[in-house]
N, C-alpha and C positions, 0 to 999 in steps of 0.2 A: 166613503164620505166625500162630500162635494169639495172640489178644489177651490182654494181661496188664494187670491194674489197676495203676496206678502205685503205689498204697499197698501192694499186695501185693509188688511188686518191691522197694520200699524195705525192707519187713520182712524179705524174704529176704536183702537185702544186709546188714542189721544182724545177722542170724543168722550169716551167713558171717564177718563181722568178729569176732563173739563167739567163734567157733570158732578164730580165729587167736590167741586168748588176749590180745586187746587189753584194756587196763585199762578200768574203768567210765568214767573221764573221757574217754578217747579215743572210746569208743562214743557217749557223750553229745554230744561235739563233732561226730561224723559225723551224728548224728540231727538236730541243730539247725543246724549250720553248713553241712553239705553237702546234706542231703536235704530239710529243712523248706522252704527257699526254692523247691525244685523242686515240692514238693507245693502250695505256695501259688500258684505260677505256673500249674499245671494247673487249680487251682480258679478262678483269674481268667479262664481261657480255657474254663471249663465243660467240661473234658475229664477223664475218669476213667481212660482207658487209655493205656498207653505209646505215644507217637508220636515217631518219629525226627525228623520235620520240626519238631516242637515243641521237641525237645531242641536242635536246631541253632539255632532262633530264640532259645532261652534263652541260649545261649552268646553270641549277639550282644548280648542285653540286658545280660549280665554285663560284656561288654567296654565297652559304653556307660556303665554305671555306674562303671567304673574311670576312664574318660576324663573323666567329669564330677566325680569325687571323691566319689561317693556311697558307694563301697566302697573298701577298701584292696587292695593287691596280695595280702596274706595272705588276705583274705576271698575274693578272686577265685580263688586257688589251691584253697581249700576247696571252693568251689562247682563249679569245673571238675572236681575230684576226684569229687564226687558224680555229675556228669553222666557222667564216664568209667566209673565203676563200674556205674551202671545200664545204660548202653549195652552194655557188655561182658557184663553179666549177662543182659540180654535176648537178645543174639545167640548166646551160647554156654552159657548157664545156669550160668556160673561166671566168676570173674575171678582174675587172677594177681596176687598181692601182691608187686609188684616191689621194694618196699623191702628185702626179705630176699634178693634175688638176689645171688649173689657178684659183687663188682666186679672190675675189672681189677687185675692184680698190679702193684705199683709197680716202677718201673725205677730207683729211686734207689739210689745206692751206700750202703754202711753208714755212711760218713762223713757224708753229707747226711741220712740217716735219723736218725742220732744227734742232729744239730743240730735237725732238725724235731721230734723227740720232746722235746728239752729246751725248745725254744721254746714248744710247745703246753702243756707242763707249767707253764711260767712264767706262762701266762695264767690259770691256775686254772679254776674252773667258771664259764664265761661263756656267754652266748647266742651263737648263730651260729658255734660252734666248728667245725662241719663245713664251713662255707663257708671259714673261715680256713684250715683244714687243706687243703682242696682247692686253694686259690690258692697257699698256701705250698709245697705239694708240686710244683705246676706250675712255680713260680719256681725252686726248687732243681734241678728236672729241666732247665729251660731253661739254667741256669748250667752244669751239668755237661755238657750237650750242646754248649755253646759253648766247651768247652775249659777251664773253671774246675774243676780237680780239687779245689781247696781254695777256701775263701771269701776268702782274703787277696788274690786277684788281681781281685776284682770292683770295677768302677768305676761311676760314675753313668751312663756310656754304656750299660752293661748294663741298668740299671734302665729307662732310656728305651726300649731295644729291647724289653724284656719288656712294657712298657705297650702298645707298638704291637701286639705279638703278642696280648696279652690282649684287645685291643679286638675281635679276630676271634672269640674263643670266649666272651667275656663282654661283648658290646657294651652291654647294658643294666645292667651291674653294675660299672661302672668305679669307683664310689665304694668298693665292697667291695675291689676290687683295690688301689687306692691306700691305703686304710686298713690293709689287711693288710701291704703293703710297709713302711708306716711302722712298724708294730709289729715286724716282722722286723728292720729296721735299727736301731731303738732297742734291741732285745734284743741284737743283735750288738755294738753299741757298748758297752752296759752290761757285756758279758762280755769286752770287750777283744779280740774276734775280728776286728772290721772297723770302722774309724772313717773314713768318708768323708762329704763334705758332701751327703748325700742330700736335705737340706731344699730345695736349689735345684731339685730335680726333683719331689719329692712334696708340697711345700707351695706350689707355684706355682698360681695360680688357673687353673682349666680352663674353656674355653669350652664351653657346652652347646648341642647341637643342639636346636632347637625346631621341631617339625613344624607347618606352617601347615594348619589344618583347613579343608576346603572347607565351603561352606554350601549351602542349598537355593535354587534359583532362583525368581524370581517366577512363572514359568510352571508350575513344579512345585507351588508352593503353591496356585495357582489350580486346577490339576487335582485336588489333594487335596481342596480345599473342595467341589468339584463332586460329589464322591462321597457327601457327607453328606445324608441324608434329613432335612431340617429340619422335616418335617411330623410326625415322631414324637418322643416324649419323649426317647428315647435320642439321637436325632439332634440335637435342640436342645441337649442337654447336651454332646455331642461337638463340635458346631459352636462353642459358647461357649468350650470348652476350647482348641480350635485357634486361634480368634480371639485369645484372651487370650495364648497363646504367641507368636503372630505379632506382635502389636502392643505387647506389654509386654516380651517377652524373659524372662519369669519362668521359673525352672527348673521341671521337672516336679514335683519334690517340693514346691515352694512352692505350686503350683497344687493339688496333691492336698490340702494342708493349709490352703488358703485358707478363712477363716471369713467368715460373713456380716458380722460386725462389722468386718472389714478393709476394707470398701468404704464410702467416704464419697460417697454418691450425690449429695448436695447440691453438693459441690465437684468431683465427678468425679475422685476420687483413690483410690489404693490405698495402705494403710499396713500393713506386716507386718514380722515378724522372720524373716529368711532362715534356712532350715534349715541351709545349708552354712556360712555365715559367722557366724551368730548375731547379725548386725548388723541394725539397723532400716533399712527401705527404704520410701521414699515415691515414688509414681509417679503421673503423670496417667493417668486411665482413658480410653483411646481410645474414641471414639464408637462405632466399629464393634464393638469387643469389648463395650462396655457395653450396646449394643442386644441383642446375642446373649445376654448374661447375663440381661438383663431378660426376654427371651422365654422363656428356660429357667425362670427363677424363677416366672413367671406361668402358663406353659402346659406345662412339662415336668418340673419337679422334683416328686418324690413328696412327699406330705404327711408331714412329719417334724419333730420337735422338735430335730433335729441342728443344731449351731452351724456346721457346715461347708457351704460353698457347693455343692460337687459331691458327689453321692451315687451309690451303686451303683444299678443299675436293677431289682434284684430284692430282695424283702424278705428279711431285715430291711434297711431302707434306711440303710446306714451309710456313713461316709466311705471313700474309697479307702485302701488299706493304705499305699501310698507312691507315689513317682514312677514305679515300674515300670508301674503300672496306666495312668497317663497315656501312657507310652511305647507301651503295647500298643494304646491307642486310635489313636494316630498311625500305627502300623505297619499297622493294619487298613485304614485309608483309603489309605495309601501303596500297599498291595498291590492294593486295588480300582482305584486309578488306573493300575495297570500299570507303576509306576515301580520298576525293579530296585534292589536295595540289597545292598551288601556292606560288611563292616566297614571303617570309615575313609573312606567316600565322603561323609560329612556329611549323609546323608539320614536324619536322626534328629530326634526332637522337640527335642533340644538344638541341632540345626542352626538352629532358628528364632532362637536367640540370636545365632549368628554372622551370620545373614542380616540381622538388625536392626542389629547393630553395624556390619557392612560398609556397609549402605545409609546409615547416619547419617554415617559417615566420608566416603563419596562425596559426600554433600550438604554437606560442609564443616563439620559440627558438631564442636566441639572434642573431643579425645580425653578430656579430663576429664569432659565431660558424658556421653559414651558410657559411660565407666566408672561414672558415677553411675546411669545408666539400667539398666545390666546388674547393678548391685549388687556390683561388684567390691570387694574389701577395700582395694585401693590402686591408684593409677595408677602410682606408682613407690615405691621403698622409702622415700623421705623423706617421702612424703605418704600417711599411713595413712587419713586421713579427710578428706572434702571436703564442705562444707555443700551442701545441696540446695535449689535455687531452683525450686519447683513452677511458678511463673508462667513462668519462662524455659523450662522443659521443655515446657510446654503448647504453646509457640510452635514447638517443633521436633518435635512428634509426627509420625510418618511418615504419608504418605497411601497409598502403595502403589497408585496408580491402576490399575496393570496387573492387580491382583488384583480390584478392584471392591469397592464398598461396598453391601452388601445391607441398607439401612436398613429399619426396621420401619414 
């Protein structure tokens, strides 16, 4: 297949979007929210032509950013949309605008359609009206399908049964389902159409499933580090970044934004403001990570007046754009080590944080201390801030003997 420059593909996509008569604001959103991150990712990988494998890797990056809180679900949707459009455009030279495809015809009776229409009108011009409409329509269809020809015969049992059914088609949007049901039954009560104690069902606290994320094993970390050529400038930089991630648990974004002034070499400490929580964080600088950073500063870092610790390897020698660049460095060595990676397996740069936290808990270090080291906003809802004892933390710095300490 003929190679196409990624910038050319993006311009073609924007032209087709313009021909669909989208407003200028929407076109601008596609340019900067959907396509610009793709263009930047290709630049970070020194690639100018469309590559399917790079697009697949980018989707993994986006998913990692969502899991770490670097981007929102809405931003993820925009970025996935950009990848989807460019993929389809490259494969078929056009893409189908599915937003305007005709939807399925509703099966609601006129009775329920009238209630639905009146309910939606009562909400006025609010955000997420389409989501509310979709859930409300499904709810009324559920009621009529279960023998409720009119709303008067509905009970709290029916609400519970619908919630169970809804969990199958909207498993990740149950908050939307419950919120919509509350609005519906408040509306029905206000109109005198149905007055049941729906609060007992819809205002009860819900237990939330929380997925336990896997971490990277010590053996995998060792294999990754073995792939780094520490004789080269780039290798010294990458090795220092990996060591810092392993022994400090810092987020990728915080490492990308780490400044020279953040390091207290005399006391072997790191002091910074976290990008995610905006909270101050102080940590002991592990000897292994510190040695690697010194080696980079003395023998690998380009001559630059930049205030940032880690710089790009090509002129102009600027700081990394964000944590994505750090994640790309990690994935490069993960691939060299022959370690397979799929979404959700924990083999990401962020996995270093989980590995560090897990190892500390195994060693019997208090959870409060683990929370401090990882820079969490709180240990529990009643404790938003915990004072940090640098001296105590230095005594519990991990050794990771199985990884090895390559001192200078």
